C-alpha positions in Angstrom: 0.0 0.0 0.0 1.3 3.4 -0.9 0.2 6.4 1.1 0.5 10.0 0.1 -0.4 13.0 2.1 -1.3 15.5 -0.7 -0.1 18.3 1.5 3.4 16.8 1.3 3.4 17.6 -2.4 3.2 21.3 -1.6 6.4 20.9 0.5 8.6 19.8 -2.4 11.0 22.6 -2.8 13.0 21.3 -5.7 16.1 21.2 -3.5 17.7 18.2 -2.0 15.8 15.3 -0.3 16.6 11.9 1.1 15.5 8.8 -0.7 15.6 5.5 1.2 14.7 1.8 0.8 15.5 -1.5 2.4 16.9 -4.9 1.4 16.2 -7.6 3.9 17.1 -6.0 7.3 19.5 -3.4 5.9 18.4 0.2 5.2 19.9 2.1 2.3 19.5 5.8 1.4 21.0 8.7 -0.4 20.6 12.4 -1.0 19.0 13.3 -4.3 18.5 16.7 -6.0 15.8 15.7 -8.4 12.3 15.1 -7.1 9.3 16.5 -8.9 5.5 16.1 -9.1 4.4 14.4 -12.3 0.6 14.5 -11.8 -1.6 15.6 -9.0 -4.9 13.8 -9.8 -3.3 10.4 -9.8 -0.7 11.6 -7.2 2.6 10.7 -8.9 6.1 12.0 -8.4 9.4 11.1 -9.9 12.9 10.9 -8.5 16.2 10.7 -10.3 18.8 8.2 -9.0 22.2 7.3 -10.3 21.9 3.8 -11.8 25.3 2.8 -10.4 24.4 3.6 -6.8 23.4 0.9 -4.3 20.1 2.6 -3.5 19.1 2.1 -7.2 19.8 -1.6 -6.9 17.9 -1.9 -3.7 14.8 0.1 -5.1 14.9 -2.0 -8.2 14.7 -5.2 -6.2 12.2 -4.0 -3.6 10.0 -1.8 -5.8 9.5 0.6 -2.8 11.1 3.7 -1.4 10.6 6.7 0.8 11.3 10.4 0.2 12.0 12.7 3.1 11.7 16.4 2.3 14.0 18.3 4.7 13.6 21.9 5.9 16.1 24.4 4.7 18.2 23.6 7.7 19.8 20.3 7.1 21.9 18.7 9.8 25.5 17.6 9.0 24.6 14.0 9.8 22.2 14.0 6.8 24.9 15.4 4.4 26.9 12.2 4.8 24.0 10.4 3.1 25.1 12.2 -0.1 28.7 10.9 0.0 30.0 7.4 0.1 28.1 4.2 -0.1 26.1 2.1 2.3 28.4 -0.7 1.2 31.1 1.1 3.2 29.2 2.4 6.3 25.8 2.7 7.8 24.3 6.0 6.7 21.5 5.7 9.2 23.7 5.6 12.2 22.8 8.5 14.4 20.0 9.6 12.1 16.4 9.8 13.5 14.1 7.7 11.3 11.0 5.5 11.5 9.9 2.5 9.5 6.8 3.4 7.4 3.8 1.4 6.4 5.7 0.1 3.3 8.5 -1.2 5.7 11.1 1.3 4.4 13.0 3.8 6.5 11.8 7.4 6.6 14.3 10.0 7.7 12.5 12.3 10.2 15.5 14.6 11.1 14.4 18.1 10.0 11.7 16.6 7.7 8.8 18.9 6.8 7.1 16.0 4.9 7.7 12.6 3.5 6.3 10.2 1.0 6.3 6.4 0.8 6.3 4.9 -2.7 5.7 1.9 -4.9 7.6 2.1 -8.2 5.2 2.2 -11.1 7.8 2.8 -13.8 11.3 3.9 -14.6 13.2 5.5 -17.4 16.9 4.9 -18.0 18.5 8.2 -19.1 22.2 7.3 -19.2 23.9 6.9 -15.9 20.7 7.9 -14.0 17.3 6.2 -13.8 14.1 8.1 -13.2 11.6 6.3 -10.9 7.9 7.0 -10.9 5.6 6.5 -7.9 1.9 6.7 -7.2 -0.3 6.4 -4.2 -3.5 7.0 -2.4 -4.4 10.5 -1.2 -4.3 10.8 2.5 -4.5 13.8 4.8 -1.8 14.4 7.5 
């Protein structure tokens, strides 16, 4: 089940956000700079992920992910999610998060909104892959 608070769509600032997913009992995430609303009636957004990153592999396998939309003030501990790989260290260590209804981690440190997503399609655009998501409308 995918759940979207339509008010979260108004919080997308077209800055950076945190995309996360899970494989078995391990969480994976990264900072992304491309998240945008595709439709509002069917509530779809898209996120652009480097196809060589571990989070791309994890999302491809699981078909689910979360997007945490941070406020303008982003703590340094979140910046490390944009560098390195979960293959080398635990990016979630010391970060406040919760596990959502889709069983993926949702970063709540400085988050003004978040989305949980089921992948409904993707588009390979060279080294990056654009993932689409959709969900039910839900107030928050």
